[in-house]
DSSP file (Angstrom, degrees, kcal/mol; ACC not computed):
  #  RESIDUE AA STRUCTURE BP1 BP2  ACC     N-H-->O    O-->H-N    N-H-->O    O-->H-N    TCO  KAPPA ALPHA  PHI   PSI    X-CA   Y-CA   Z-CA
    1    1 A X              0   0    0      0, 0.0     2,-0.5     0, 0.0     0, 0.0   0.000 360.0 360.0 360.0 116.6   25.4  -17.0   16.7
    2    2 A X        -     0   0    0      0, 0.0     2,-0.4     0, 0.0     0, 0.0  -0.784 360.0-157.8 -96.4 127.8   22.3  -16.9   14.5
    3    3 A X        -     0   0    0     -2,-0.5     2,-0.2     3,-0.0     3,-0.1  -0.816  17.6-124.2-101.4 141.9   19.4  -14.7   15.6
    4    4 A X        -     0   0    0     -2,-0.4     3,-0.1     1,-0.1     0, 0.0  -0.598  40.3 -96.6 -79.3 146.6   15.9  -15.3   14.5
    5    5 A X        -     0   0    0     -2,-0.2     2,-0.3     1,-0.1    -1,-0.1  -0.286  41.8-100.7 -64.8 147.5   14.3  -12.2   12.8
    6    6 A X     >  -     0   0    0      1,-0.2     4,-2.1    -3,-0.1     5,-0.2  -0.502  24.0-141.9 -67.0 126.8   12.1  -10.0   14.9
    7    7 A X  H  > S+     0   0    0     -2,-0.3     4,-2.5     1,-0.2     5,-0.2   0.876 101.8  54.0 -60.9 -36.2    8.4  -10.8   14.3
    8    8 A X  H  > S+     0   0    0      1,-0.2     4,-2.7     2,-0.2    -1,-0.2   0.907 107.2  50.8 -64.2 -40.4    7.5   -7.2   14.5
    9    9 A X  H  > S+     0   0    0      1,-0.2     4,-2.5     2,-0.2    -1,-0.2   0.909 110.8  49.2 -63.4 -40.9   10.1   -6.3   11.9
   10   10 A X  H  X S+     0   0    0     -4,-2.1     4,-2.6     2,-0.2    -2,-0.2   0.909 111.8  48.5 -64.4 -41.4    8.7   -9.0    9.6
   11   11 A X  H  X S+     0   0    0     -4,-2.5     4,-2.7     2,-0.2    -2,-0.2   0.931 113.6  46.2 -64.4 -45.1    5.1   -7.7   10.1
   12   12 A X  H  X S+     0   0    0     -4,-2.7     4,-2.6     2,-0.2    -2,-0.2   0.901 113.2  49.3 -65.9 -39.5    6.1   -4.1    9.4
   13   13 A X  H  X S+     0   0    0     -4,-2.5     4,-2.4    -5,-0.2    -2,-0.2   0.928 112.9  47.6 -63.8 -43.8    8.1   -5.2    6.3
   14   14 A X  H  X S+     0   0    0     -4,-2.6     4,-2.4     2,-0.2    -2,-0.2   0.899 112.8  48.4 -63.6 -40.8    5.2   -7.2    5.0
   15   15 A X  H  X S+     0   0    0     -4,-2.7     4,-2.5     2,-0.2    -2,-0.2   0.915 111.9  49.1 -66.6 -42.0    2.7   -4.4    5.7
   16   16 A X  H  X S+     0   0    0     -4,-2.6     4,-2.1     1,-0.2    -2,-0.2   0.903 111.9  48.7 -63.6 -40.7    5.0   -1.9    4.0
   17   17 A X  H  X S+     0   0    0     -4,-2.4     4,-2.4     2,-0.2    -1,-0.2   0.911 111.3  50.1 -64.6 -42.4    5.4   -4.2    1.0
   18   18 A X  H  X S+     0   0    0     -4,-2.4     4,-2.6     1,-0.2    -2,-0.2   0.903 110.1  50.3 -63.6 -41.2    1.7   -4.7    0.7
   19   19 A X  H  X S+     0   0    0     -4,-2.5     4,-2.2     2,-0.2    -1,-0.2   0.904 110.1  50.4 -64.4 -40.1    1.0   -1.0    0.9
   20   20 A X  H  X S+     0   0    0     -4,-2.1     4,-1.9     2,-0.2    -2,-0.2   0.924 111.5  47.8 -63.6 -43.2    3.5   -0.4   -1.9
   21   21 A X  H  X S+     0   0    0     -4,-2.4     4,-2.3     1,-0.2    -2,-0.2   0.912 110.9  51.6 -63.0 -42.0    1.9   -3.1   -4.1
   22   22 A X  H  X S+     0   0    0     -4,-2.6     4,-2.7     1,-0.2    -1,-0.2   0.870 106.9  53.7 -64.5 -35.9   -1.6   -1.6   -3.4
   23   23 A X  H  X S+     0   0    0     -4,-2.2     4,-2.3     2,-0.2    -1,-0.2   0.912 109.3  48.2 -63.7 -41.3   -0.3    1.9   -4.4
   24   24 A X  H  X S+     0   0    0     -4,-1.9     4,-2.2     2,-0.2    -2,-0.2   0.899 112.3  48.9 -65.7 -39.2    0.9    0.5   -7.8
   25   25 A X  H  X S+     0   0    0     -4,-2.3     4,-2.5     2,-0.2    -2,-0.2   0.926 111.5  49.5 -64.3 -43.9   -2.4   -1.3   -8.3
   26   26 A X  H  X S+     0   0    0     -4,-2.7     4,-2.4     1,-0.2    -2,-0.2   0.896 110.6  50.4 -61.9 -40.1   -4.3    1.9   -7.5
   27   27 A X  H  X S+     0   0    0     -4,-2.3     4,-2.2     2,-0.2    -1,-0.2   0.907 110.6  48.9 -64.5 -41.6   -2.1    3.8   -9.9
   28   28 A X  H  X S+     0   0    0     -4,-2.2     4,-2.4     2,-0.2    -2,-0.2   0.911 111.8  48.9 -64.7 -42.1   -2.7    1.3  -12.7
   29   29 A X  H  X S+     0   0    0     -4,-2.5     4,-2.7     1,-0.2    -2,-0.2   0.906 110.5  51.4 -64.0 -41.0   -6.5    1.4  -12.1
   30   30 A X  H  X S+     0   0    0     -4,-2.4     4,-2.7     2,-0.2    -2,-0.2   0.911 110.1  48.7 -62.4 -42.3   -6.5    5.2  -12.2
   31   31 A X  H  X S+     0   0    0     -4,-2.2     4,-2.5     2,-0.2    -2,-0.2   0.924 113.0  47.2 -64.1 -44.1   -4.6    5.2  -15.5
   32   32 A X  H  X S+     0   0    0     -4,-2.4     4,-2.5     2,-0.2    -2,-0.2   0.908 113.1  49.4 -63.6 -41.5   -7.0    2.7  -17.0
   33   33 A X  H  X S+     0   0    0     -4,-2.7     4,-2.7     2,-0.2    -2,-0.2   0.927 112.0  47.7 -63.9 -45.0  -10.0    4.6  -15.7
   34   34 A X  H  X S+     0   0    0     -4,-2.7     4,-2.8     2,-0.2     5,-0.2   0.908 111.8  49.9 -64.2 -41.0   -8.7    7.9  -17.1
   35   35 A X  H  X S+     0   0    0     -4,-2.5     4,-2.7     2,-0.2     5,-0.2   0.938 113.2  46.4 -62.1 -45.5   -7.9    6.4  -20.5
   36   36 A X  H  X S+     0   0    0     -4,-2.5     4,-2.3     1,-0.2     5,-0.2   0.898 113.0  50.1 -62.4 -40.4  -11.4    4.9  -20.7
   37   37 A X  H  X S+     0   0    0     -4,-2.7     4,-1.9     2,-0.2    -2,-0.2   0.923 113.7  44.5 -64.3 -44.7  -12.9    8.2  -19.6
   38   38 A X  H  X S+     0   0    0     -4,-2.8     4,-0.6     2,-0.2    -2,-0.2   0.901 114.4  48.7 -68.0 -40.8  -11.0   10.2  -22.2
   39   39 A X  H >< S+     0   0    0     -4,-2.7     3,-0.6    -5,-0.2    -2,-0.2   0.911 116.1  42.6 -66.3 -41.7  -11.7    7.7  -25.0
   40   40 A X  H >< S+     0   0    0     -4,-2.3     3,-0.9    -5,-0.2     8,-0.3   0.812 110.5  55.5 -75.9 -28.6  -15.4    7.5  -24.3
   41   41 A X  H 3< S+     0   0    0     -4,-1.9    -1,-0.2     1,-0.2    -2,-0.2   0.529  91.6  72.9 -85.0  -3.1  -15.9   11.2  -23.7
   42   42 A X  T <<  +     0   0    0     -3,-0.6    -1,-0.2    -4,-0.6     2,-0.1   0.362  68.6 116.8 -91.6   7.2  -14.4   12.3  -27.1
   43   43 A X  S X  S-     0   0    0     -3,-0.9     3,-1.1     1,-0.1     2,-0.2  -0.492  74.8-104.5 -74.5 146.8  -17.4   11.0  -29.1
   44   44 A X  G >  S-     0   0    0      1,-0.2     3,-0.8    -2,-0.1    -1,-0.1  -0.493  95.6  -2.0 -74.1 136.4  -19.3   13.7  -31.0
   45   45 A X  G 3  S-     0   0    0      1,-0.2    -1,-0.2    -2,-0.2     4,-0.1   0.734 122.8 -71.1  58.2  26.8  -22.7   14.9  -29.5
   46   46 A X  G X  S+     0   0    0     -3,-1.1     3,-0.9    -5,-0.1    -1,-0.2   0.913  71.3 170.0  63.1  45.2  -22.4   12.4  -26.6
   47   47 A X  T <  S+     0   0    0     -3,-0.8     3,-0.1     1,-0.3    -2,-0.1   0.912  86.5  20.1 -55.4 -46.0  -23.0    9.3  -28.7
   48   48 A X  T 3  S+     0   0    0     -8,-0.3    -1,-0.3     1,-0.2    -2,-0.1   0.137  92.1 167.9-109.7  19.6  -22.1    7.0  -25.9
   49   49 A X    <   +     0   0    0     -3,-0.9     2,-0.6     1,-0.1    -1,-0.2   0.428  60.3  20.3   7.1-101.3  -22.7    9.7  -23.3
   50   50 A X        +     0   0    0     -4,-0.2    -1,-0.1     1,-0.1    -9,-0.0  -0.794  59.7 177.7 -94.3 120.0  -22.7    8.0  -19.9
   51   51 A X        +     0   0    0     -2,-0.6     2,-0.2   -14,-0.0    -1,-0.1   0.477  59.5  81.7 -99.4  -4.1  -21.0    4.6  -19.9
   52   52 A X  S    S-     0   0    0      1,-0.1    -2,-0.0     0, 0.0     0, 0.0  -0.621  78.3-129.9 -97.8 165.1  -21.4    4.0  -16.2
   53   53 A X              0   0    0     -2,-0.2    -1,-0.1     1,-0.2    -3,-0.0   0.721 360.0 360.0 -91.6 -22.3  -24.7    2.6  -14.7
   54   54 A X              0   0    0      0, 0.0    -1,-0.2     0, 0.0    -4,-0.0   0.520 360.0 360.0 -88.3 360.0  -25.4    5.0  -11.9
C-alpha cells in the first residue's frame, strides 16, 4: 500500500531546507564582507578610508 507524502511534511521540509541554504549564503556574505573590510582598512593613513557610499 503506497501512501502519498503529507503536504505539510513536504512544506516543512522545503522551508527547513531553504532556511539552511539561506544561513550558508549569509555566512558566505559575512566572510566576504569581513575580508573586504579587513583588506581595505589596513591601508596606511586611510588612503582608501571609507569604501562604502553612505
